[in-house]
VEXDREN-2710 file (C-alpha; in Angstrom, 1 decimal):
% VEXDREN-2710
k/r/px/py/pz
1/MET/0.2/0.1/0.0
2/SER/1.6/3.0/-1.5
3/SER/1.9/6.2/2.0
4/LYS/-0.3/9.1/1.0
5/PRO/1.2/12.6/-0.7
6/THR/2.7/14.8/1.7
7/THR/4.0/18.4/1.6
8/GLN/6.3/20.3/3.9
9/CYS/4.3/23.2/6.3
10/LYS/6.3/26.5/5.6
11/LYS/5.9/27.4/9.2
12/CYS/7.1/24.2/11.0
13/ASN/8.8/22.2/8.2
14/LEU/7.0/19.0/9.4
15/SER/5.6/16.6/6.8
16/ILE/2.2/16.8/6.2
17/SER/-0.3/15.1/4.0
18/LEU/-1.8/17.0/1.6
19/CYS/-5.4/15.9/2.8
20/ASN/-4.2/17.7/6.3
21/ILE/-2.1/20.7/5.1
22/GLN/-4.6/23.3/4.6
23/ARG/-6.1/22.8/8.0
24/HIS/-2.4/22.4/9.6
25/GLU/-1.3/25.5/8.3
26/GLN/-4.1/27.2/9.6
27/ALA/-3.8/26.1/13.2
28/CYS/0.4/26.0/13.3
29/ASN/2.3/28.6/14.8
30/GLY/5.7/27.1/14.1
31/TYR/6.2/25.7/17.8
32/GLN/6.5/22.2/16.7
33/SER/10.6/23.5/15.9
34/SER/11.1/25.8/18.6
35/ARG/9.2/27.5/21.7
36/LYS/8.9/30.9/22.8
37/ASN/10.7/30.1/26.2
38/GLY/13.7/28.7/24.4
39/LYS/13.4/25.3/25.9
40/GLN/14.6/22.5/23.6
41/THR/12.3/20.7/21.9
42/ILE/12.3/17.1/20.4
43/LEU/12.7/18.4/17.2
44/SER/15.9/19.3/17.5
45/PHE/17.1/15.8/19.2
46/ILE/17.2/14.9/15.3
47/SER/18.5/18.2/13.3
48/HIS/21.5/16.1/12.4
49/LEU/19.1/13.4/10.4
50/LYS/17.8/14.6/6.9
51/GLU/15.1/14.0/5.1
52/VAL/15.3/10.6/2.1
53/ASP/12.7/10.0/-0.5
54/GLY/10.0/11.2/2.0
55/LYS/11.5/9.0/4.8
56/TRP/13.3/9.6/8.2
57/SER/16.1/7.0/8.8
58/CYS/17.6/7.1/12.8
59/ASN/21.5/6.7/12.7
60/LYS/20.8/4.7/15.2
61/CYS/19.1/1.8/14.5
62/PRO/17.1/0.5/11.7
63/LYS/14.3/2.2/12.1
64/ILE/12.6/4.5/9.5
65/HIS/9.4/6.6/9.9
66/ASN/7.3/8.4/7.1
67/THR/7.0/11.9/9.4
68/ARG/9.8/14.0/11.1
69/ALA/7.9/14.3/14.0
70/LYS/7.6/10.3/14.3
71/MET/11.6/9.8/14.0
72/ALA/11.9/12.4/16.5
73/ILE/9.3/10.5/19.3
74/HIS/11.3/7.3/18.4
75/TYR/14.6/9.4/18.9
76/TRP/13.8/10.7/22.1
77/ARG/12.4/7.4/23.7
78/CYS/14.9/4.6/22.5
79/HIS/17.9/6.8/22.2
80/THR/18.3/8.6/25.2
81/ILE/22.0/8.0/25.6
82/GLU/23.9/10.5/23.5
83/ASP/28.1/11.0/24.0
84/GLY/27.8/9.6/27.4
85/ALA/25.0/12.2/29.1
86/LYS/21.6/11.7/29.0
87/VAL/19.2/13.2/26.8
88/PRO/17.0/15.9/28.5
89/ASN/13.3/15.4/28.1
90/PRO/11.8/18.5/27.4
91/LEU/8.3/17.1/29.2
92/ALA/9.7/16.2/32.5
93/ASN/9.0/19.8/34.4
94/ARG/5.4/19.5/32.8
95/LYS/2.6/18.8/34.9
96/ILE/-0.1/16.8/33.9
97/VAL/-3.4/18.9/35.0
98/HIS/-6.4/20.3/32.8
99/ASN/-4.6/23.7/32.1
100/GLN/-1.2/22.2/31.5
101/PHE/-0.5/24.1/28.6
102/THR/-1.0/27.6/30.2
103/SER/-0.8/28.6/33.8
104/GLY/0.9/24.9/34.7
105/LYS/-1.4/25.4/37.8
106/GLU/-4.3/23.0/38.4
107/SER/-7.6/24.3/38.0
108/ARG/-11.3/22.9/38.6
109/HIS/-14.6/23.4/37.1
110/ARG/-16.7/25.9/39.0
111/GLU/-19.7/25.3/40.7
112/SER/-22.1/26.5/37.8
113/THR/-20.1/24.7/34.9
114/LYS/-20.3/21.7/36.9
115/ALA/-24.2/22.2/36.9
116/LYS/-24.5/22.9/33.1
117/LEU/-22.6/20.1/32.3
118/SER/-24.4/17.8/34.6
119/ALA/-27.5/18.8/33.1
120/ALA/-26.0/18.8/29.8
121/SER/-25.5/14.6/30.5
122/ARG/-29.0/14.1/31.7
123/ALA/-30.1/15.9/28.4
124/ASN/-28.1/13.5/26.3
125/PRO/-29.3/9.8/26.7
126/ALA/-26.5/8.4/24.9
127/GLY/-23.3/9.6/27.0
128/VAL/-20.0/9.3/26.8
129/ALA/-19.9/4.9/26.5
130/LEU/-21.3/5.8/23.1
131/HIS/-17.9/6.9/21.1
132/PRO/-17.3/3.4/20.2
133/HIS/-20.6/3.5/17.9
134/LEU/-19.8/6.7/15.8
135/ARG/-18.8/6.6/12.3
136/SER/-15.6/7.4/11.1
137/GLY/-14.8/10.8/10.6
138/ALA/-17.9/11.9/13.9
139/GLY/-17.3/15.1/15.2
140/ASN/-17.7/16.3/18.6
141/SER/-21.1/17.1/18.7
142/LYS/-24.2/15.9/20.4
143/HIS/-24.9/11.6/20.4
144/TYR/-28.0/10.0/21.0
145/LEU/-28.3/6.3/21.4
146/VAL/-32.1/5.0/19.3
147/HIS/-32.9/2.4/17.1
148/ASP/-34.3/2.2/13.8
149/SER/-37.1/0.5/12.5
150/ASN/-35.6/-2.5/12.2
151/ASN/-34.1/-2.4/15.9
152/THR/-30.7/-2.1/14.6
153/PRO/-28.8/0.7/17.2
154/VAL/-27.9/4.1/15.9
155/THR/-25.7/6.5/17.3
156/LEU/-27.1/10.2/15.9
157/GLN/-24.8/12.9/16.1
158/SER/-26.5/16.1/16.5
159/SER/-29.6/17.0/18.2
160/TRP/-31.0/17.9/14.4
161/GLU/-30.9/14.7/14.1
162/TYR/-32.6/13.6/17.0
163/GLU/-35.4/16.0/16.6
164/LEU/-35.9/14.2/13.4
165/TYR/-35.6/10.7/14.3
166/LEU/-38.5/11.7/17.0
167/ASP/-40.9/13.1/14.5
168/LEU/-40.3/10.0/12.0
169/GLU/-41.2/8.0/14.9
170/ARG/-44.3/9.6/15.9
171/ASN/-45.1/10.0/12.4
172/ALA/-44.8/5.9/12.3
173/ILE/-42.3/6.4/9.4
174/LYS/-39.9/3.1/8.6
175/TRP/-35.8/4.7/8.4
176/ARG/-32.7/3.4/8.9
177/ARG/-29.2/4.7/8.7
178/PRO/-27.9/4.1/5.1
179/ALA/-24.2/2.2/4.6
180/PRO/-21.4/4.8/3.0
181/PHE/-22.1/5.3/-0.4
182/TRP/-18.6/5.3/-2.3
183/LEU/-18.2/8.0/-5.0
184/THR/-15.8/8.5/-8.3
185/LEU/-14.5/11.6/-6.9
186/LYS/-10.9/11.7/-5.6
187/ASN/-10.1/13.6/-2.3
188/LYS/-6.8/15.7/-1.7
189/CYS/-4.7/12.5/-1.2
190/GLY/-6.1/10.4/-4.7
191/ARG/-8.5/8.2/-2.7
192/ASN/-12.3/7.6/-3.6
193/SER/-14.4/10.2/-1.5
194/SER/-17.8/8.9/0.4
195/TYR/-20.9/10.0/1.5
196/THR/-23.6/9.1/3.9
197/PRO/-26.9/10.7/4.2
198/ASP/-28.2/10.3/7.4
199/PHE/-31.6/8.8/7.3
200/TRP/-33.3/6.6/4.6
201/LEU/-37.1/5.9/4.3
202/VAL/-37.5/2.4/3.4
203/ASP/-41.1/2.6/2.2
204/TYR/-40.0/5.8/-0.5
205/ASP/-36.2/4.8/-1.2
206/VAL/-35.7/8.8/-0.2
207/TYR/-32.8/10.1/1.8
208/LEU/-32.9/13.2/4.6
209/ASP/-30.0/14.2/5.6
210/PRO/-30.7/17.6/8.2
211/LYS/-27.8/20.1/7.8
212/ALA/-27.4/23.2/10.1
213/ARG/-24.4/24.9/7.5
214/GLU/-23.5/24.4/4.4
215/ASN/-20.0/22.8/3.4
216/ILE/-18.3/23.4/0.1
217/GLU/-16.5/20.0/0.0
218/GLN/-19.7/17.8/1.4
219/SER/-21.8/20.0/-1.1
220/LYS/-19.5/18.8/-3.9
221/ARG/-19.6/15.1/-2.3
222/ILE/-23.8/15.4/-2.6
223/GLU/-23.8/16.7/-6.0
224/TYR/-21.2/13.7/-7.3
225/TRP/-23.8/11.4/-5.0
226/SER/-27.1/13.1/-6.7
227/ILE/-25.6/12.2/-10.4
228/GLN/-23.8/8.9/-9.8
229/TYR/-26.2/7.0/-7.7
230/GLN/-29.7/8.8/-9.3
231/LYS/-31.5/8.7/-5.5
232/LYS/-34.0/11.2/-4.0
233/LEU/-32.4/13.7/-1.2
234/LEU/-33.6/16.4/0.7
235/ILE/-30.9/18.6/2.4
236/ILE/-32.7/20.2/5.4
237/ARG/-31.1/23.4/6.6
238/ASN/-33.9/25.1/9.0
239/LYS/-34.0/23.6/12.0
240/ASN/-38.8/24.4/11.8
241/ASP/-38.4/22.0/8.9
242/LEU/-37.4/18.8/11.0
243/ASN/-41.1/17.2/10.5
244/TRP/-42.8/15.0/8.4
245/ASP/-45.3/17.6/7.3
246/TYR/-42.6/19.6/5.4
247/ILE/-40.7/16.3/4.2
248/SER/-43.4/15.5/2.4
249/THR/-44.3/18.5/1.2
250/GLN/-41.3/18.7/-0.4
251/LEU/-40.8/15.2/-1.5
252/GLU/-44.4/14.9/-3.0
253/LEU/-44.7/11.8/-0.6
254/GLU/-48.4/10.4/0.5
END
């Protein structure tokens, strides 16, 4: 299997895959190669190593990595003895606390924050234990464990999905979570993209996908999906339209 195509970040000189380089450069502040406080970084341990054909080879063992960061971690963990002296650990004095990357002092949630978190936890019937059920690429939104019309467990990943589920159940509309549809559209890494609508209405063979915000890349996948599979799809972008009356009118269903 071939490795993902990569390019070098202009700020920190790390090799990043083409799929992630845009997001990485927006968030990168160059801290991978130097720290404002002047402390030594892990990457400085391999300053004597050079990249060859997209690979980093350790000069002390046969280990090979495809990114500079991975090789630096390997060198730090496996080769801490150099010239008879122990390589300093740049994380040795860092406390493992809630805000360890800011003040370094331990902090706790305020009582008001605890109350909000408790209320949110009670309102979410899924709970944190549902994470193993999430689809690939799922975000950090709310999660609700429900059962489709075939009594199969499904994890809904937003309050909009959950509200639409409740309305479908009230109207006795049979639905399922469809499997991912693979597209002829290629992503930045040259691999096939996929698109998965949130609901498939069994008796009508139509798909529903509530989306609060429009995403350019996702809109492109939906366009390719519509052409490739010729299925009927309704994108719901208004919270007030998460009901069967609106859906049946838009899709001309009886």
